[in-house]
N, C-alpha and C positions, 0 to 999 in steps of 0.2 A: 504493500500499500504506499503510495507516495507520501512524503513527509508533510506537504502542504495540506493534503486531505486528512491526515491524522490531527494536525493542528486545528483544522476547521471543525472537525467532529468534537474535539475536546472543548473548543470554545462554544460550540452549540449546546453541548451538555451542561456546561457551567451556566449558560444564559437561561436555560429552560428549567433549572432545578429549583427556582423559587428564591433567587437572591433578594435581600441578604438572608442567608440561613446559617446560623452560628454553629450548627453541628455538621456542616459540610466541610470535609477536610480535603484539601488538595496538597499533596506532599511530594516533595522531590527528594530522591535519594541517589547517591552516586558514589562511585569509587574512581580510581585512576583509570580503570578500564571500561567502566559501564555507567550507564545513566538510565534512570527509570522514574517515571511519574505515576502515582496512584491517586485515585479518586474514590472517596467512600463517605458514608454518613456514620459518625461515631456513635450515634444513639442507638442504632439498630445493628451495627457490625460489632463483632467480638474482636477487639484490638489485639488480644493475646493470640488468636489464631492467625492474624495478619502478621504479627511479629514472628511466631514460631514457623509458619508455613510458607511465608513469602519473603519476609526481609531478612531472616537469618540465612537462608539459602543464597539470597542475593549477594551478601557480604562474604559468604564462604566459597561460592563458586567464582573463580577469578575470570575465566575465559568468557567473552561475550557470547560465542556460539554455543558453549556448553550451557550457559544459563538460559538461552533461547531454547535449546533442546529440552531443558528441565520444564520450562513453561509449557511447551507443546506436548509434552508426554505426561504431565500431572493430570490425574483423573478429574480433580475438582477445578482445573483451569481450563476454560472453554474459549475457543476463538470468538471474535467479535462477529455478530450477525448484522445488525442494523442499529441505527442511532435510537429509534423508539424503544427497541428491546433493551438496549443498554440502560436507558433511563428507568424503564420499569424495574430492571434488575437492581439498579442502584438503590431505588426506594425500597427494596426488600432486603437490604443488608449485603449486597454484593459489591466487591471491589472491582473498579475498572482499572486495568493496567495499561500504561502506554510504555512500550519498550521497543526502541529502534523504530522501525516503520510498522510495528505490529500493535494490535489492541486485543487485550484478553479480558475476560471476566472471571472472578474468583469468588466462590460462594463462602462467605464468612459471617453469615447471619447469627446474631446473638440469640440465645435462648432466654427471653425475658420472662418466661413462665416460672423459672426457677426462683426468681427474686421477687415475684409479686405476691401479695397476700389477698385474702378474700374480702369482700366488702362487709362493712360493719354497720354503716348507717343506712345506706340505700340498698337493702337487700331485695332480691327478686326471686321468684319461684323458678322462672325460666330465664334463659339467656346467660350471657357470661357472668361469672362470678368474680372476676379479678378486679382489683382496685389498685389505685395509685400507691406508691411507696414514698418514703421520705427522701429519696434520691432524685434529683432534678433531672439528671442524665437518663435514668431509667424511665421516668415519666414522659419525657419527650419521646422516647423510643416506643412506649406503649401507645401514644397518640399516633405516631408515624406508622406503626404496624396496622392500625385500623384505618388510616387515612393516607394511602400510599400515592399521592398525586404530587407532581412536580411544582405546583402552585402553592403548596403549603410553605408559608413564609415564617421564619422564626427570627425575632429580634431580641437581642439580649440587653438587659439593663441591670443596674445595681441600686438597691434601695436600702437606706439605713445609714446614718452618719458614722455609727459605731460598728454595726454588725456587717455592713457592705454585702447584704444578702443578694445572691444572684437570682434574677427574675427573667423569665422568658415569655414573650408575647407571641402567640401563635394565631395565624389567620390564613384564610385562603384568599390570594390576591384577586381571584376571579369574582368572588361573591361579597367580600367584605367592603363596606362603604369607606372610601378613603377618608372622608371627614370624621367618621367614627374612629378610625384607626388613629388619626391625628389627635382627636380628643382625648383618646386613651393614652397615648404616649405623653401628651402634655400633663395629664393628670398624674400619671406615674412619676413624672419628673418633678411634680410639685408636692409629692407626698413627703413631708418633713417629719421624720421619725428617727429615734436613736437605734432602737433595736427592733428590726423588722423580722418576725418569725414565721408568719403564715399569712395566706391570702385573706383570712378572715379580718385582719387588721385593716385591709383595703375597704371593707364594708364600713368600719368605724370612721375611717377618714372621709369617705364620700358622704356619710351621714352628716358628719360635722360640716362638710362643705356646702350641701344643699338643704340641710335640715330635714331630710326625708324620713318619714315615720316607717315606710315600707322599704324592705331591701330592693335594691335596683341592680345587684349583681348576684348571681347564683353560685353557691359553693357546692361542689360535687366531688365525690370520691371515685367516680366511674369513668374509665377511659372511653367506653362506648358512648356515654352521653356527651362527652367532649367532642368525639368524632361527629356525631349527628348534628351537633350544634355548629361546627365548623362548616358543614355542608349548607347551612342556612345563612351564612355571612356573619356569624357571631365570632367574638375574639375570646380566645383562652389564655389565662395568665396562670403560669406555673411558678411556684416559689420554691427555692431550694430548702429542704428540711421540712416540708409540709406534704402530707399525703392527700391534699385536697387541691383541686383546680377551681379558679374563678372564671365564671362565663359571663360576658357582658356583650351587647346590652341584654337585659333579661326583663321580661314583662310577666304579668300575673299568670298567664297560661303556662309559662315555663316552671313556675313554682308549684302549680297544681298538677303537673305531669310527672308520670314515673316512667322508667324505662320498661317496666312491666306492660304498659300500654302498647309498645311496639311489637312485643313478643306474643301478644294475645291476638285474637281475630278482631276485625274491625269493629264490630258492634259490641263486643265485650269491652274493648279499649274504650269506646265512647261512653259506654255505661259507667265504667270506673271513674272516668273524668267527670261525668255528670254527678256521680256520687260524692266526689270530693268537694265540688262547688256546693252542692247542698249542705254537706257537712260544715263547710266554711260559714255559711250563712247561719246555720243552727248554732254553732259555737259562739258566734258574735252576738246574736240577737236573742237567744233563749232566756238567759239569766234577766236581761232588762224587761223582756216580754212578760216573764212570770210576775215580776214586781208590779208592772204597769196593770196587768189584768187583775191581779188579786186585790190590789190597793185601790185602783182607780176605775177599773172598767170590768167588774166581774159579770155584768150583763152579757158580755160576749160569749161566755160559757153557756152550755145547756144547763138547766136547773139541776140535774143529777150530778153533773161534774162540779158545778159551783158549790153545791152542798157537801160533796165529797172533799173538796179542797178546804173548805171552811171547817169541816168536821176534823180534818187531820191537823189543823192549826190551832185547835181549841186549847191545847196545853202549852203552846209556844208563847212566851211572855213579852215578846217584842215585835215590831213591825216586820213586814216581809222583806224590806230592803236590808235590814240588819241580818236577818236569817240567811239571805242569799250571800251577802258580803262574808259572813262567817264561814259558810261552806266553801265558797270560792277560795278564800284564804287558806283553809285547811287543804283544799285540793292542790293549791299551788305548792304548799309545803311538801306534800307527798310527792309531787312531780319532781321537785328539786332534790328531795332525798333519794328518789329512784336513780337520778343522774349521779349523785355524789357517792352513794354506797357502792362497795365492791360488787362486781357482777354476780358473784356466787350467791350473795344474800339479798342483793338490792330488789329484785322482783318479788321474792317471797316476803321481805320485811314490809315493803309498801303495800302489797296486796292484803296481807294480814292486818297491818295497821289501819288501812282504809276501811276494812270490813268492821274491825273492833270499834274504831272511832265512830263510824256512821251508825252502827246499831246502838252504842252507848249514848250517843247524842240524841237519837230518836227515842229511846227509853227514858231518858232523863227530861224529855220535853223541851230540849233546846232547839231542835229542828223537827220539821214535819217529815213524814215518810215520803211525800211527793217531792220535797226538796232534795232528798238523797237521790231519788231517781233522776231529777233534772240535772244535778251536778254531775252525776255519773255519765249521763248522756253528753253533756258538754265536754267532758274530758275525753270521751271516746271519739266524738267528732273531731275535736282538735288533733288527735293522733292520726286521723285519716290523712291529713296533709303530708305529702312525702318529703318535703324540704323543711328542715328544722328551723331555719332562720325565719321562714314565713309563719310557721306555727307559733313561734315566740311573739310575733307581732299579733296574731289572733288572740293570744293569752292576755294582751294588754287592751285590745280593742273592746273586748266584751265589758271592761269596766267603764268605758266611755258610754256605751249603750245603757248599761245598768244606772250610771249617774243621771242620765237624761230621762230614763224611765222613771226614776225615783222622784224627779222634780216635776216632770210634765206628763207623766203617765204614757198612754199609748201614742200620743202625739210626739212626745220625746223620743220614743223608740224609732218611730218613722223618720223624725227629723235627724236623728243620729246616723241611721242607716244611709239617708240621703246625703249627709255631710261626708261620710266615708267615701261614697261613690263619687261624690264631686271632687274630693281630693285625689282620688286615684285617676280621674279624668284628667286633671291638671298635671299630674306626675308623668314624668318621662324618664327613661334610661338611655343616656347618651343620645338623646334626640328621638328615640322611639316611644310612641305613646304607650303607657303602662297597661291600658286595657285592650290592647291589640289582641284579638282572638285568633286571627289567621296566622299560621306559621308562615314566616318570610320565605319567599321563593328565590332560588338562586337566579342571578342575572345571566342572560345569554351572552 
């Protein structure tokens, strides 16, 4: 193959591989007799294999022709076929070798399955079970494994005046909005913090920046979710030392979606999404609705139900809003305890504690039976939300509706619900409206 053609092929591959990509390695090695160039992606290639099987023989074999014979006879080193095939192989962990006027490919794919761990927070019954690790190098490789396209662009930054933490921004140059990419890079450069340890700290920084009550960036531990979001034009932020990725821009639909929806049939997935939206509304509105209906508007109930509720509250010595606040506060403490306790005893301790406290409070006449049912229902619907950061927001929102329901009755509940919706209508995530329901489509 002519030298000019080899140089042209090398230049075309470098131009098409999604520059700038900080994990793309173009390395030159030479001795007095020989000269070789290799091209590979270090996040999905095993550099120990490259060193042992390629570089070591290069320095040990002195004669040019003998080394060429070695390359041509090695079972894992194959001759170059075409440019497109070489790019596809490069994105799967293959090394491209330029030696003299020849081009070879060498399979050096890293086995990332050995270093990954299972998902802990975002578990699914079906689909991949692997999650991110605390190694930035491995996490980029996990994304590249599931998204092997040359347009995947990776930019490297450093955040933290003391920690100097490595951060990588990933996006597909075909689908990502250039303005959004610029906004994200500017935002990352303006994050002033001494010790930067995880992507969750970005949520705190952006909340302080725009005073947002709802999270506008999604934190995930799943490489498959990250790959799916890349194909819709979103940006992925990976932080060294953190087993979580940050996805932006993120809207409400993203927080209410689980990867389980993709691995189920169409109608089952849509039903599960509808179930989560219903659970969100119930968790936010139900405590305030109970106070408003029992204290202000009992005529909404049928007579039998109104008498049943009134009968269950005959022994309760204080108004309904105090009863609701007491039980919600108890449920918050149990939820926090379940998070902080060791995994071996956490679920048992909180379940037993909740049952005992609920039964004791009912028998002592501190709360009514129906109040225990309502609080349990609120807790269950809150846990239906698949993303923790959004479920924490819901835990706070219900107190706003409770306060308005206590002061203004049913009108206050409706007013509070409309205020929350109006706030979400105004909110955006890096220029994308927060209540966008349709998944963004890739640009042609």
